[in-house]
C-alpha positions as semicolon CSV with decimal commas, in nm:
position;residue;x (nm);y (nm);z (nm)
1;M;11,057;9,241;8,799
2;L;11,038;8,902;8,627
3;T;11,387;8,810;8,727
4;R;11,341;8,544;8,992
5;R;11,238;8,222;8,823
6;T;11,416;7,976;9,052
7;V;11,205;7,813;9,321
8;L;11,349;7,887;9,662
9;T;11,208;7,792;9,998
10;T;11,255;7,954;10,340
11;S;11,064;7,940;10,663
12;F;10,774;8,174;10,739
13;A;10,966;8,322;11,032
14;T;11,271;8,387;10,817
15;A;11,062;8,550;10,547
16;A;10,898;8,780;10,799
17;A;11,242;8,909;10,888
18;M;11,348;8,960;10,526
19;L;11,232;9,312;10,456
20;V;11,319;9,550;10,174
21;G;11,366;9,915;10,270
22;D;11,276;10,068;10,604
23;R;10,975;9,870;10,730
24;P;11,116;9,670;11,026
25;S;10,801;9,721;11,232
26;F;10,588;9,555;10,964
27;A;10,829;9,261;10,936
28;Q;10,803;9,202;11,308
29;Q;10,424;9,222;11,305
30;L;10,352;9,006;10,999
31;T;10,129;8,717;11,103
32;K;9,982;8,409;10,939
33;E;9,638;8,552;11,008
34;E;9,716;8,856;10,793
35;V;9,868;8,656;10,511
36;F;9,632;8,357;10,497
37;F;9,305;8,499;10,628
38;D;9,270;8,857;10,504
39;K;8,892;8,897;10,500
40;D;8,904;9,108;10,182
41;A;9,123;8,875;9,973
42;P;8,942;8,654;9,720
43;V;8,938;8,284;9,812
44;L;8,886;8,004;9,561
45;G;8,903;7,628;9,602
46;N;8,773;7,493;9,931
47;P;8,721;7,784;10,176
48;N;8,750;7,534;10,461
49;G;9,054;7,353;10,322
50;D;9,325;7,226;10,554
51;V;9,604;7,385;10,347
52;T;9,618;7,740;10,217
53;V;9,798;7,837;9,897
54;V;9,857;8,211;9,865
55;E;9,960;8,342;9,524
56;F;10,088;8,695;9,458
57;F;10,027;8,775;9,092
58;D;9,988;9,042;8,824
59;Y;9,748;9,026;8,529
60;Q;10,027;9,137;8,295
61;C;10,268;8,866;8,413
62;P;10,307;8,596;8,144
63;Y;10,434;8,346;8,401
64;C;10,125;8,399;8,617
65;K;9,901;8,328;8,320
66;K;10,100;8,024;8,220
67;V;10,086;7,868;8,567
68;H;9,724;7,962;8,639
69;P;9,562;7,653;8,475
70;T;9,802;7,430;8,666
71;V;9,719;7,596;8,998
72;E;9,347;7,561;8,932
73;K;9,387;7,199;8,824
74;V;9,581;7,099;9,135
75;V;9,350;7,286;9,372
76;K;9,039;7,133;9,215
77;A;9,181;6,780;9,209
78;D;9,294;6,803;9,570
79;G;8,959;6,928;9,696
80;N;9,090;7,042;10,033
81;V;9,298;7,349;9,947
82;R;9,212;7,716;10,001
83;L;9,349;7,931;9,719
84;V;9,401;8,294;9,820
85;L;9,474;8,524;9,526
86;K;9,664;8,843;9,609
87;D;9,690;9,107;9,341
88;W;10,037;9,257;9,334
89;P;10,021;9,495;9,035
90;I;10,389;9,561;8,967
91;F;10,380;9,627;8,593
92;G;10,241;9,977;8,600
93;D;9,914;10,160;8,559
94;A;9,739;9,896;8,348
95;S;9,812;9,633;8,612
96;V;9,662;9,853;8,883
97;F;9,357;9,918;8,663
98;A;9,312;9,545;8,605
99;A;9,344;9,462;8,974
100;Q;9,095;9,729;9,074
101;A;8,845;9,619;8,809
102;V;8,854;9,253;8,913
103;L;8,838;9,336;9,283
104;G;8,542;9,557;9,197
105;A;8,384;9,256;9,029
106;A;8,437;9,063;9,352
107;Q;8,215;9,313;9,531
108;I;7,922;9,223;9,306
109;G;7,977;8,848;9,310
110;K;8,156;8,826;8,977
111;Y;8,518;8,772;9,076
112;R;8,581;8,443;8,900
113;P;8,456;8,542;8,551
114;A;8,648;8,871;8,570
115;M;8,967;8,706;8,693
116;E;8,948;8,426;8,439
117;A;8,885;8,673;8,154
118;L;9,206;8,860;8,230
119;M;9,409;8,546;8,294
120;K;9,329;8,440;7,936
121;T;9,466;8,763;7,785
122;K;9,813;8,818;7,645
123;A;10,073;8,945;7,890
124;K;10,099;9,314;7,802
125;L;9,769;9,497;7,838
126;S;9,626;9,841;7,775
127;H;9,319;9,981;7,949
128;D;9,125;9,909;7,631
129;D;9,245;9,547;7,628
130;I;9,129;9,505;7,985
131;E;8,788;9,656;7,919
132;K;8,745;9,446;7,606
133;A;8,828;9,125;7,793
134;L;8,592;9,205;8,078
135;T;8,299;9,312;7,860
136;G;8,362;9,009;7,641
137;A;8,304;8,796;7,950
138;G;7,965;8,960;7,999
139;L;8,070;9,216;8,257
140;S;7,960;9,579;8,255
141;M;8,234;9,841;8,296
142;K;7,969;10,077;8,433
143;E;7,885;9,828;8,708
144;L;8,251;9,756;8,779
145;T;8,336;10,126;8,800
146;A;8,049;10,183;9,040
147;A;8,162;9,890;9,254
148;V;8,521;10,014;9,265
149;N;8,408;10,364;9,361
150;A;8,173;10,233;9,628
151;H;8,440;10,008;9,780
152;N;8,747;10,219;9,706
153;A;8,882;10,217;10,062
154;K;8,842;9,840;10,091
155;I;9,012;9,770;9,757
156;S;9,293;10,020;9,812
157;G;9,356;9,884;10,159
158;L;9,380;9,529;10,028
159;L;9,624;9,627;9,753
160;D;9,836;9,816;10,006
161;R;9,846;9,513;10,237
162;N;9,936;9,282;9,949
163;Y;10,218;9,516;9,847
164;N;10,358;9,538;10,199
165;Q;10,343;9,162;10,245
166;A;10,524;9,102;9,916
167;L;10,801;9,333;10,036
168;A;10,813;9,160;10,372
169;F;10,862;8,826;10,198
170;N;11,134;8,986;9,983
171;F;10,960;8,875;9,664
172;A;11,126;9,005;9,348
173;G;10,857;8,920;9,095
174;T;10,542;8,734;9,011
175;P;10,414;8,474;9,059
176;S;10,522;8,412;9,416
177;F;10,364;8,172;9,663
178;V;10,320;8,113;10,034
179;I;10,211;7,756;10,108
180;G;10,193;7,655;10,470
181;S;10,527;7,768;10,611
182;A;10,704;7,761;10,273
183;I;10,787;8,082;10,089
184;I;10,831;8,017;9,716
185;P;10,934;8,313;9,498
186;G;10,894;8,182;9,146
187;V;10,701;7,958;8,911
188;L;10,574;7,624;9,043
189;D;10,504;7,334;8,810
190;E;10,240;7,075;8,892
191;K;10,480;6,844;9,070
192;G;10,629;7,126;9,275
193;L;10,289;7,260;9,374
194;K;10,163;6,918;9,481
195;S;10,481;6,862;9,678
196;A;10,449;7,196;9,858
197;I;10,087;7,122;9,946
198;A;10,178;6,775;10,073
199;K;10,450;6,920;10,296
200;A;10,212;7,182;10,431
201;R;9,931;6,938;10,501
202;G;9,884;6,881;10,869
203;S;10,089;7,185;10,970
204;G;9,928;7,465;10,768
205;P;9,714;7,746;10,912
206;R;9,369;7,634;11,024
207;R;9,056;7,787;11,169
């Protein structure tokens, strides 16, 4: 899946029409509200920011981990950006396990330490690697398991929506971004991210 490294940009409307497979009804119904303001998706940065950066990522994706410090740096320095992180676990069972565990952590107010712990790991992970990283960050697998079980429908629903949206945008790999009306399937460097945010400013989704 890590085949699309070139940054490409299309309009939001065009992306909504670019659908893989047989989901035309979803493509027609995809809205900015669903993509930018999913109530279950973790939000970092400024929750009231005037520009929203949405990143689709996988905890086993080396490119996601490489770009993560840059994304955090730019969002923090800007001060007026909402960062919406959408798990898109495309690298198999371990990726799904990682996504569920971190989204479970979100339910008990520990999203950031869980997410950061896995972003600092090496690309390919086993279940044991994931558990070791999370417990090493002071998290309890017993608590995370309980949280995932208690909020299973919520977490599963979010992952399903993320998956469907990634297909609707015709993304071929991670990381992939939606910034304002720009659809960017590929890695963004600091300059590119700042440029995309600048272009979105003033015309991005707002509340």
